N, C-alpha and C positions, 0 to 999 in steps of 0.2 A: 538380423543382422545386429552387428552392434556399432554403435555411433562409431565415426571416425574422429580421431585426435584431429584437430587442425593445423597445421603448419604453423600458423602464429603460436599456437599454446606447447605445440612442442618448443619453439625457439625460447615460449618465455618460461620453461619448466627449466630448461638447459641455463639461462639466465640463472634465475631464482636462485639455482644450485648452487653457479658458479658467485653470486653475490653472498650468499650466507657461508657460501666457504671463506669468501676475503673477510668479509665483516659480519662475524656471528650475529650481533645485534640485530643486523637488516634480517635477519630471516622472516621472511613471509610478506616483504616490503616489494610495492607491485614497483616493476622496472621500468613502467610505462611505453611499452612498446606500442608503435604502429606504423602502420605502411609510408613508405619514403620514395621520394624520386630520385634518391641518390645514392639508395642501395636498397633491398626488397624490405628492410624493417630498421628503423631506426627505435633504439632505446633511451630515453630520456628521463631515466628515474636516478640515475648516478648523482645530478646537481643536487637533487634535494637531502639524496643520504650522505653525501660528504660533509654538506653544511652542516648538518646532525652531526655529524663523527668528526668536527672540524679538524675534516682533510680535504688536501688540494684535489680534487674532484678528476685533474686529469691524470695524477698517478693513480687515483683508485681507480679508476676507470681500466687504466695501463694495468695494475693487478688483476682487476675481475677478468680481464680478455685472456691471461695465463692460465688462466684455472678454467676456461671453456672447452668442451672437448669440441674438437671439430671432426668430421668426416660424413655419415651418415645422415644427420639433416644440416649442419650447418656447417657452411664450405668456409668462410671466411668471415673475420669480425677485425674492425678496424674502430679506433678511436678518432674523432673527428671533433674540432672547434674546441669548445672548453672541458669537454669530456663526455659528447654523445658517442656512444656504439652504433656504427652501420654497418649490418650484419645482410649477410647474402647467402641465402641457403642453396643446397646442392640442386642441382639439375634432377638427378636419380630421386631424391626426397619429395619434389613436386611430383614427378608420375611415378612413383609408388602410392603417394598421397592419392592422386585422382584415381587412380586404378581400384583402389578401397575404395572411394565413393560409386566406382561406376558398376562394380559388382553389386553394391545394394539399390538393386534399379527401381526399389519404390521411395527409398528415404533420399537415397544420394550421400549417406552420412549421416544426416541429418539427427541429433538427437532429440529424444521428446525431454519435455521440460521435466528438474529434479521434482518437483513438488506440485505437481496438476491441482489445479482446484476444481471449483464450480463457477461458470461467471452467466449472469442470465444478461443478454443483450437484445435490448428496447430498439427496434429499428424498424424502416419500412411501416410507416403509420399515417393509412391513407382515411380518408373520410367519407363513411356509407352516403351513397346516393349522391356525392360529388364527385365530379372529373379530378383524374390527377396530372397533376401539372410538372411542370419544370422543377418546380421547388421539392415535389418528392422524392429526384431522382437522385440525390444526394445521399439522403438518409439510407434508402437500400443500396447504391452502390456503394457504399463505407460500410453500411453495416456487413453486407455478406461478404466481402473481403476480411473484415476483423472476423468473423464466424470462422469462415476457411482457416486461415492463417491459425487460430485458438487452437482449432481441432488438430489441426496437423502437428501443432507442438504437443498434443496430449490431453488436453483442458478438456473438462466435461463443459460442455457450453449450451443450454438451454436457450432458443429462440421463443422472442414475445414479438408480435405485431401488436401494437397499441393502436387499435382503430378507431376513429370516432364514430361511435355507433351511439351515442344515448345523448340526450339535450333535449330542449324546448323544439326544436324545429322540425323533431319528429310527430310532435303534436299536429300540425300542418299537413305534413305528409299523410300521417294514417288518414286521418277526417277526410283528407280529399280523395284518396283511395277506396275508401270506405261509400264514398258520394259517388265516384265513378270508376266501379270495382275491374273494368276490363283492360285498364289504361298498363298493367303491365302484364297482359296476356301475352304470349310467344306464338308468331304464326306458326311454325316449324317442331318440333320436338326439341330439335337440339339448337340451344339459341350461341349465337357469336357474344364476345364480349363486347363488343361494337354496338349490337342491337342492343342488350341489355344497360350498355349507358344510356343509349340516345332515348331509350323509353325512361328511364329513371331522370336523364337532363330534361326532358320534354315534361315530364310530371311537376318536378322540382319549379319547373318556372311560370307553370300554369300556375300553381299554387300559389307558389310565393304573392302572382298577380293577384288572386282571390284574398289572399290573406290582407294583402294593402290597402285593397278596394272594396272589401263587402265586408260590414264591422258583423254583420250576425256570425258568418263562417268564422272569422277573428276569434268571435268567442266560444263556437262549435270546437272549433282549432285548442283552445287555450285548456278546456275541456279536458280534452283527452292528453295532455300533459299529465293531468293530473291522475288520469287513468292509467298511464301509462307507467307513473311511478308509484304506484297503488298496486302495479302488476296484475292488470285485470288483465285475463286469459284472451280475448278476443281482442283487444288494442296490441296485446304481444305478441301473438299471431301474425295482425295484419304488420307490426316494427321485423318481425322474424322475415318476412316478406321480402321488406328492404334492403336487408343484411344480406339474406340469398342472392338476390338480384345483385346486389353491388360486389357480391364476392366471382359472380361469375367474371365480371367485367375485372377485379383484381388480379385473377390468377392469369386473365389471357394479358393482362400488361406484362404481369411478372414474368412470365413465357416470352415475351418480346424482348424481355430485357435480359432473357437465359437464366434465371434467375429460380432456386427451388423456393417455395415457401408452401408449407405445410399447415395444410385445416386445424388442426390442434393446435399451433403454436400460436395462433391469430386469436389473441384473449383480447379486448376490445375492453374500452371504458364501465362498458355493463356487466364484464366479468367480475366487477368489484362492488357492485350494489351494495352486496350482503354485507361488506364489513366496512361500510360507510359511519354506518352509525356508533360500532365499536371503536372505529379508529379515534372519534371524535370524544368520544367519553373517556378512552386510554390519555388522552393529550389533556382533558379538561381536569379529570382526576387527577395527572401527577403535576399539573401546575406548568406545563409545558403552553398551554394557548389560556388564554383568558376571554372571557366577554365582556367588549366592548359596543357598546349602542346597539345590544342583542346580538353582534355578529361574532363568531368564538373565531379566536385572532391569536396568532404569531407575533410577537415583536421582535426587532432589531436592533442592536444600538448604530450597526453601520449601514442601516439601510432609510433613508430618506429623502422625502419629497421634493420639490423646487419650492414649497415653503418653509423648508427647515421640518417638519412635523415627520415622525417616523412613520414609513407606510408596512403595514403590517400584512401577514400571508393571511389571506382569509378562508379559513377551513369550512367553515358553516356559513351562510349567509343569514341576514336577521328573521328573514322567511321561512326559516328552516331547510331551504334548498343549500345542493353542495358544490362548492366549483371544482375546479380540477384539481386543487392542490388536496381535499378530501381522495379523493381518485389515487392520485400519484400517490400517496402516504398510504393508502390502503393498499397498491402493488408494493411498495415497498415491504410492507411487512407480509404480504405474500411471498414474495419472491426468497427472504431472507429466510421465515419461520416453515413455510411448507417445500420451497424450492431446493432451500438448504443449499442458499446462493454464499461465496463468499466475496464477491466482484457483481456489483451492477454497473453494468455499461449503458448510456443513453445515447444514442446517436442522434441529435436533436441540433436545429440549427440555433446557431449563437444569439438570435435574438431572443432565445429563452431562457438565455443563463441566468438573469437576475431568479427568474423563477426558479430553477433547479437548484441555485445556490440556494433558497429561501428552506427549500422543500428537503436538501439533504441537511442543512442544520437543523433542521425542527426534528427531523427522525434521529440525528446523533441525540438530542437533546432530550428523545425520548428512550434512547439507549437501544433504537433497532440497526443506529449503526454504529461502529464501537470499532478499537483497535485492530479486531479480526474478518469485520463486514464494512469493505470501503463500497461508496458509488462515486462516478465518476461523468461527468458527461462528456462528449466526444464532438463538442461543437463543430459545426460546421458552417462556411461563409457561403453568401450570394452568387447564385449563378446568374452571371451580368452577359448583356449581350455584347456586338463586335464595338460597339458605341460606348463599352466601360457605365452604360444602365445598366439596374433590374431587365431583366432580359425578356418583351415584350412583343406581341404582334404588332405587325402595322398597325393594326387597329388598335394599339394598345390594350391588349387583354394578356391574359397570363398563357403562356405557352402551352398547350396539350402536348401531355407525356409522350403520347400515342403518335402525332404527328412529325413529332420529333425525331422517335427512334424512328419511323417509318421512312423520314428524308435521309437520318444517319444511312440506314439500310441501301436506299435507293442512289445514293453517292460514292457508297462503297463497291457495289456493285459495278459501275461503272468504270472503278479502279479497276477491280479484278478481271473486268472482261477487256480494256484494253492490252490484260498480258498473258490472257486467255488462250489464244491461239497457239503463241509460244511454248505452253505447256501442252496444251492440248485439252484442256479444261470443258465437262458437256455440259450442256446449259444448267442442266440440275446441278453442278458442281458448281458452278459460275454463281446462281442464286442464292445458294446454300454457304458458298465462301463468305460471299456480299458481306449475306446476314452477319455469321460472323467476323468480319473485319468493320463494320458497322458501327453494332453492339461495342465491339470489343474499343473502337476509336472512342468511342460516348463514352467508355468506363475508365480509359485508360485516363483521359485530357482532367475527368474529375479525381482519379486516385494519384496522378501524377503531380499535383498541386498540394500542398499540407494544407489538410483537411479546414483548417481555421482559418484561413482564406478564401476571399475569393477568387472566382476565376471568370474568365472569359468563352463564351461557347460560339465557337468558330469553325462550322464544321468544314470548311475548306483546309484549315491547318491542320482539324482532326483525323482527316483520311489522307495527307499526303503524305507521301514515299520517304519524304527527307525531315532529319527532327525528329524529336524527342515524340513519337508516336506509336500509339500498337500496331501499326502498320508495317511502320522498319521493323520492328521486335518480328512480328509474324512473316514478313519474308526472310527476316534472317533465319528462323528455324525451318522454313519452306524451302530455303536455299542447301543446307546441311542435308534436309532428307531428299532433294534432286543428288546433290552431290554420293551419300549413301548409295542410292540406285544405280548411279554411273560407276560404283567399283570395280564391278563384276564379281574375280575369283579374290580380290582382294577384303580383306576384314580388318574390322578395327580392333587393334590389342595394342596394349602398352609396353612400352619398351625402356623401361629404367636406366638399362644403359649408354642411351644416347643422349648425345649434348642437346641440349635445348635453345635454337634461336631467342633473339626478345622479344618478337611478337608472342611465341609458344609460352616461353616464360610470366609473361604478362599476363596473358587469357589463363593459363593455371593458379596462378597466382589470385585472381579473383576469382575462379570457379570455387577454390578453396573459401572464400569468404562467404559462402552460401549459406553454411549454417549461423554462423555467427549475424550475417543480417538477420534471420529469422527470427535470430533468439530478440534482437534488439527493436525488430518491427512487434514483433508480440508483446514484448512487454511493455512499448511506450504507445502502443496502437497505432502505428503510424504507416500505412500499408504506403505514402510515397517514398517510404525509402526503400522501400522492395522495387519499386517501380523504377526506381535511381540507380539500384544495383543492375536490374534487369539492361535498361537502356546501355549502361557502362556494357556490360557485358556482350551485347550485340555489336557497339563501336569498336571494342577491343576484337571481336570477330572479324570484323571488316578487315581492319590492320594488318590482322593474320593473314585474311586472303592474298591480302595486295603483297606480303613478305612470304608465305611460303607454299608452294604448290603443293597443294593434299596427292593430286592425284598422278601428279607428274613429279613427285618428288625423288630425290637422287638417288634412293635407296630402295627396295619392297617393306625393309622395318621401318622405314620413314615414314610409308606413306599406312602402313599400318598405324604407328604410332600419331601420325597425323590424324587420321580417320576415327581413331577412338579420342583424340582431342575436340574435334567437331561432333564426335554424335554427343559426347558428356555437356558440351554447351547448350548442343538441342533440349538434352534431357533436362538441364538445370533452365532452359529459356519456357520448355513444355510445363513443367512443374511449377514456377515462381509464376508464369501468366496463370494457369491453373488457378493457384491462389488467390489471385487477384479478382477471376470470374471471368477470364477470358480464353477463348479456344485459340487453338493454333493449327490451322489447316496443314495436310500434308502437301497439298500439290498448292503451289499459288502461284 
């Protein structure tokens, strides 16, 4: 299907040709069109053009109006105030435009990006042998939504899960497992994520206790770090056991989050080990990094400590060990030169902003990032409890991600169960929908807040049927499905010859903005703007129901046209929610 020209683009084209006919030097000028509450659209661009041409803006506006062709698309144009244009679109134009979107079942008329590129997105980065907590939620949810949205626009997206799978703590773990070889054995052939994690957690805590209390064990553990870094086969094999066991757990959590994570996309810190020495050599030879007290450092004019001295990015420590910077810079080299990316995105906590600013600047100085290849951190804020402080359990510990998702599903199942009898849901449907509503609620609460802001994690609010929640949107979708099931012989059909009621027009004009919203969301990596679009769509649908009977409309044609409107609304909700990683059950 070809993409559909939006109504605002059509109006824009009509205005632009009237402008250049009136004022030839204004060819290509932006009429500054936007949605308005006074009319369908308002154009404010004439004021600036009149100033430039030393003309009276109201007179110029009147001349432009006389050159606008009304009829098919534009029904009426009025000059208001100092020279604004208020534009009303014809009812038939709205319906015809929506009919074209409706015919494109896959994409609803949303065009592909004109110049798609390759984006590598680094998100969902848990640590091996450690439980995932609420802090891991945002990177996964935001990253997954950005992946879906970019892929929908035709971008070639490479996913990278930069898991924490390397470091000195592995010496302690490997040594302990060697001395207690059955600690990670499985009772049955199939192991659950829960069991894998409890084994790892128990082992981690016991090994840590021993490491802190037994100096001989500590010495043996430190020797294993050296073996691991030297790639000694037996040590590497034990290390791999920890990685594999952790992946069983990771996959089970991502499955609960209803999110696809693929094994080949998991490239942890260890994946760049072979590049570290060369990264340091390239930085040192080019003079980007210099030796300072034995360490290899990169300095910045604008990064200073409290004492006023410069704080460097340390690429290699004085003992020869490599820090995060060396790994992150090696990952940039891999993503730019091997994966041929032109955009690198990092969905990482805002508290790491300084680190990434220094890493990106270093890569620019080295010539790995430039005009053609950009890197950007999609920084996100902290998850807060109801009290507005960082989210903790009653005992003051960080909240386990699994517990949180289970509780969300439980709460949501209770909400679904309350209404289930009315809709005739089976027990299996109640449980399944409860999961989709619960996980959807958690994702939506995260995605409807601008990523960089902190947000309050309040399950009662999240699973509420009122307000800006995913449940409200899911119910809006299910309600349309229910109407379509009850429609009997009446089928959705566009009727461009029919006049539209105000609520139908409002709904139609908003549906027309779906493509523009997707473009804006993909360009700025801002899923919250899609969430806000969908919430507005659901509220317009509610108003439409109040004012426009669907199955009891005045004529069979009007019923068909209204069924078509609600069906397109449902499809748009389904597509938009899907891009945010949220499911829309057919019956709720």
